[in-house]
C-alpha positions in Angstrom: 75.5 110.5 90.7 79.1 111.0 90.2 81.8 113.0 92.7 82.0 116.8 91.2 85.2 118.2 90.7 86.9 121.0 89.9 88.3 119.7 86.4 87.5 121.4 83.6 85.0 120.5 80.7 87.6 120.9 77.8 89.2 117.3 78.8 86.0 115.4 79.4 86.7 113.1 76.4 90.4 112.7 77.2 89.4 111.6 81.0 86.6 109.2 79.1 88.7 107.6 76.9 91.2 106.7 79.7 88.3 105.4 82.2 87.3 103.1 79.1 90.8 101.8 78.8 91.3 101.6 82.6 87.9 99.6 83.3 89.0 96.3 80.7 91.6 96.2 84.1 89.2 95.4 87.2 90.4 95.7 91.1 91.1 91.9 91.0 93.6 92.9 88.3 95.7 95.7 90.5 95.1 93.6 93.6 96.5 90.5 92.2 99.7 92.3 90.8 100.1 94.0 94.5 99.8 90.9 96.3 102.4 89.4 94.4 104.9 92.6 94.0 104.4 92.2 90.2 104.8 94.6 87.2 101.3 95.2 86.1 103.2 94.4 82.0 99.8 94.4 80.5 98.2 97.3 81.8 101.3 99.6 80.8 101.5 97.7 77.2 98.0 98.8 77.0 98.5 102.4 78.2 101.9 102.4 75.8 99.9 101.4 72.8 97.1 103.8 73.4 99.6 106.7 73.1 99.3 107.8 76.7 102.2 107.6 78.2 103.8 109.4 74.9 101.3 112.4 75.4 104.5 114.9 75.8 106.4 113.7 73.1 106.2 116.4 70.1 104.0 115.4 67.4 106.8 115.5 64.9 108.1 112.5 66.9 105.6 110.4 66.7 104.0 111.8 70.0 100.6 113.8 70.9 102.0 116.9 71.8 100.0 117.3 75.0 101.5 119.2 77.9 101.8 118.7 81.4 98.2 119.1 81.9 96.9 116.6 79.8 99.8 114.7 81.3 99.0 115.0 85.0 94.8 114.0 84.1 96.2 110.8 82.3 98.2 110.1 85.8 95.0 111.2 88.1 93.0 108.8 86.0 94.8 106.0 86.7 95.0 106.3 90.2 91.3 107.1 90.3 90.3 104.0 88.6 92.0 101.8 90.8 95.6 101.5 89.1 98.9 102.6 90.5 100.5 105.3 88.3 103.5 104.8 89.9 104.6 101.9 88.0 105.0 104.3 84.8 104.9 107.9 85.5 108.8 108.0 85.3 108.3 108.5 81.8 106.0 111.2 81.9 108.9 113.7 84.0 111.8 112.1 82.7 110.1 113.6 79.7 111.1 117.1 81.0 114.8 116.4 81.1 115.3 115.7 77.5 112.9 117.4 75.7 114.0 121.0 77.2 117.8 120.5 77.4 118.6 117.1 74.7 120.2 118.0 71.5 118.1 117.5 68.4 120.3 114.5 67.8 118.9 112.6 70.6 115.5 113.6 70.7 115.6 112.1 67.0 117.3 109.4 68.4 115.2 108.5 71.3 111.8 110.0 71.2 110.1 108.3 68.6 111.0 105.1 69.9 109.7 105.9 73.3 106.6 107.1 71.7 106.0 103.5 69.7 107.2 102.0 73.1 109.9 100.2 71.6 112.1 102.0 74.5 111.4 103.0 78.0 112.2 106.3 79.9 110.9 105.1 83.2 114.1 105.5 85.6 115.8 108.6 86.8 118.9 108.3 89.0 119.4 111.2 91.3 119.0 110.1 94.9 121.5 108.8 97.1 122.4 107.1 100.5 124.3 110.0 102.2 123.2 113.0 100.2 119.6 112.2 99.8 117.6 115.1 99.2 120.6 117.5 99.4 121.3 116.5 95.7 124.0 118.9 95.2 126.5 116.7 97.7 125.8 113.9 95.8 129.4 111.6 95.2 129.1 109.8 92.0 131.3 111.0 89.3 131.3 111.0 86.1 135.1 111.7 84.6 136.0 112.4 81.5 138.2 110.4 79.4 138.5 111.2 75.7 134.9 110.8 73.8 133.8 108.9 76.8 132.7 109.2 80.6 133.6 106.8 83.3 131.2 106.6 86.1 132.1 105.8 89.8 129.5 106.1 92.4 125.7 104.5 94.1 122.3 105.5 94.1 119.2 104.2 95.7 115.7 104.2 95.4 116.1 104.5 91.8 112.6 102.8 90.2 111.7 100.6 87.4 114.8 99.7 86.4 113.7 96.2 85.6 111.1 98.2 83.1 113.3 100.6 81.6 115.7 100.8 79.1 117.1 104.0 79.6 118.2 106.1 82.7 118.8 109.9 82.9 121.7 110.0 85.3 122.8 112.9 87.5 126.5 112.6 88.3 129.2 115.3 89.4 131.8 116.3 87.1 133.5 119.1 88.7 134.7 118.5 92.1 132.4 120.6 94.6 135.3 122.1 95.7 135.7 123.6 92.5 132.5 124.9 91.6 131.6 128.9 92.4 128.3 127.3 93.6 127.3 123.6 95.1 124.7 123.5 92.2 127.4 124.2 89.3 129.6 121.1 88.3 126.9 118.4 87.7 126.0 116.9 84.9 123.0 114.4 83.1 123.5 111.9 81.1 120.9 109.1 79.0 121.6 105.7 80.2 121.3 102.9 78.0 120.5 99.9 80.6 120.8 97.3 78.3 124.5 98.0 77.6 125.1 99.4 81.3 123.6 96.9 83.5 126.5 93.9 83.7 129.2 96.0 82.5 130.1 98.8 85.2 126.6 99.0 86.5 125.1 96.3 89.2 121.3 96.7 90.6 120.0 95.5 93.7 116.5 95.5 94.5 114.6 96.8 97.5 111.8 94.8 99.2 109.4 97.5 100.3 105.8 98.1 101.7 104.0 98.9 99.0 105.7 96.8 96.3 107.3 99.7 95.0 109.7 98.3 92.3 113.0 100.6 93.1 116.8 99.4 93.6 120.4 100.2 94.6 122.5 101.0 91.8 126.1 100.3 91.7 128.4 101.9 89.4 132.1 100.8 88.5 133.9 102.3 85.8 130.5 102.5 83.6 131.6 104.3 80.3 129.0 106.2 78.5 129.9 108.2 75.4 129.8 112.0 75.1 127.1 112.0 72.9 124.9 111.3 75.6 125.7 114.0 77.6 122.2 115.8 77.7 122.9 119.9 77.2 126.1 121.3 78.5 128.7 119.6 81.3 128.3 121.2 84.9 124.4 122.5 84.0 122.6 119.4 84.9 121.2 120.6 88.1 119.4 123.1 86.4 118.1 120.9 83.8 117.2 118.0 86.6 114.8 120.6 88.4 112.5 120.6 85.2 112.3 117.0 85.4 111.5 117.2 89.1 109.0 120.2 89.0 107.3 117.7 86.9 107.4 115.1 88.7 106.2 116.8 91.9 103.5 117.9 89.8 102.0 114.1 88.8 102.6 113.0 91.9 100.4 115.8 93.2 98.1 114.6 90.0 98.1 111.0 91.5 97.6 111.8 94.8 94.3 113.5 93.5 93.3 110.8 91.7 93.9 108.5 95.2 91.4 110.8 97.2 89.0 110.7 94.6 88.7 106.9 94.7 88.8 107.3 98.4 86.1 109.1 98.5 84.0 107.4 95.8 84.7 103.8 98.3 83.6 105.8 101.4 80.7 107.5 99.8 79.4 105.0 98.1 79.8 102.6 101.5 78.5 104.8 103.8 75.1 105.1 101.7 74.4 101.8 101.4 75.7 100.3 105.1 72.9 100.5 107.4 73.4 100.3 111.0 71.0 100.6 113.7 68.0 101.0 111.1 69.6 103.7 109.2 72.6 104.1 106.4 75.4 105.3 108.3 76.3 108.1 106.1 73.5 109.7 107.8 76.1 110.2 111.0 77.7 113.1 110.9 80.9 111.2 112.3 80.9 109.6 109.1 79.9 112.9 106.5 82.1 115.7 108.3 85.7 113.6 107.6 84.6 113.1 104.4 83.3 116.6 103.7 86.4 117.7 104.7 88.8 115.3 102.6 87.0 116.2 99.6 87.0 120.4 100.3 91.2 119.5 100.5 91.5 117.5 97.8 89.2 120.5 95.7 91.9 122.8 96.8 94.8 120.7 96.2 93.6 119.9 92.9 93.3 123.9 91.9 96.9 124.0 92.9 98.0 121.4 90.8 96.5 122.9 88.0 98.2 126.4 88.3 101.3 124.4 88.6 100.9 122.8 85.1 99.8 125.7 83.8 103.1 127.2 85.0 104.9 124.6 83.7 103.6 124.1 80.4 104.5 128.1 79.7 107.6 127.5 80.7 107.3 129.7 83.5 108.9 129.0 87.0 106.3 126.9 88.4 109.1 125.5 91.5 106.9 127.0 94.6 103.7 125.6 92.8 104.8 122.2 91.9 105.8 122.0 96.0 102.7 123.4 97.4 100.5 120.9 95.0 102.3 118.2 96.1 102.1 118.8 99.6 98.9 119.6 100.2 97.5 116.5 97.6 99.6 114.1 99.7 97.6 115.5 102.6 94.6 115.5 101.6 95.2 111.7 99.9 96.0 110.6 103.1 93.3 112.4 105.1 91.3 110.6 102.5 92.3 107.5 103.1 91.9 107.2 106.7 88.6 109.0 106.1 87.7 105.7 104.0 89.0 103.1 105.8 87.3 104.5 109.3 84.0 104.5 107.1 84.5 100.9 106.7 85.5 99.7 109.6 86.9 96.4 109.8 85.8 96.1 106.1 88.6 98.5 105.2 91.7 95.9 106.5 90.0 92.9 103.7 92.2 92.8 100.8 88.9 92.4 98.4 87.7 96.0 99.2 91.3 97.2 98.0 91.6 99.8 100.2 94.3 98.9 102.0 96.3 98.2 99.2 95.3 102.4 97.9 96.2 103.4 101.3 99.5 102.1 101.2 100.1 103.1 97.8 99.2 107.0 98.8 101.4 106.7 102.3 104.5 107.0 100.3 103.8 110.4 98.8 104.1 111.8 102.5 108.0 110.7 102.2 108.6 110.9 98.1 109.6 112.0 95.8 110.6 114.6 99.0 109.2 115.1 102.1 106.7 117.3 103.5 109.1 118.9 105.7 111.5 119.8 103.1 108.6 121.7 101.1 107.5 123.8 103.9 111.4 124.3 104.5 111.6 125.5 101.0 108.4 127.4 101.3 110.0 129.1 104.8 112.5 129.9 102.9 112.1 131.1 99.6 108.7 132.3 99.6 108.5 133.5 103.1 111.9 135.2 103.4 112.7 133.5 106.9 116.1 132.4 107.4 117.6 129.2 105.9 117.0 126.2 108.3 119.6 123.9 107.2 
């Protein structure tokens, strides 16, 4: 019996096709790459070859023309089948900025090549060491000089640069003290990484607990041609929000995938493991934590689909994207703890894969936005409470 979920039947064919592909890359494959902090190149190539990472690229540019709903199911299924969508999810949410605000020339230049896999758009450079989540305080500047911009500054926790050809960059083009609102004066650029690295851009890898490929980035007079500016100069913060809302919704879907993975593993083990002449799943001390985790994952799943629906309908989805991410991250973490506790000592053994997935899902209590920042957002924007910072 498979785990019942609140997914709609209309996406069954999509899920089955993904599960067939993911089945070609068993636990041993992902375990080996995680142990070596290695990028699962063959797996990502397979997803690209079969068009999954071009899901949101319009058909006229060679993609599938699907929405965030379908993209989220793709990311969910990768995690639900034992993979880590963190290696490739950037291409999905970075699409939002380019698709919705890029020029026709930019779309014609980049989207067909992204659809075929000739180019990868896996990186978005927003976060800075001294700004963090307070994006309006970024200090990386892009100064216009004729038909080019010169970029100076620093970014941190910028993922997948080593496996990306293009990067979305947010930089300040008008000083903070010269704008009417602090969200104005920032602009978004497409960076050609092969040209940039070593020519005004330096990257340094950050070793981390989950083997997530991420970097510090330094800009020292990096030149970007004006045709790489996305949209109108100074409006970049508004443009980047489309990408961030998509990012949070996709992360929610990945956490949901992890949550179902944890529950499947825990349920199977609880039914098979016999202690004191009875399967441990017969004990309510095992049943109740798994049942509660399942309820919470299902609830998060519904909020995920509502965020997707709003995004695809071009409606405001900021609140739903944030709430979906919080609910799903909490539910996945709860399911991970219940799964580990169900397995006891075996849960710490690498061969069971729980410790690998446990570390992966823990990241999403912090990234891409912390739980506390989401609660602040809800308190201020939805409940009308006084701003806390």
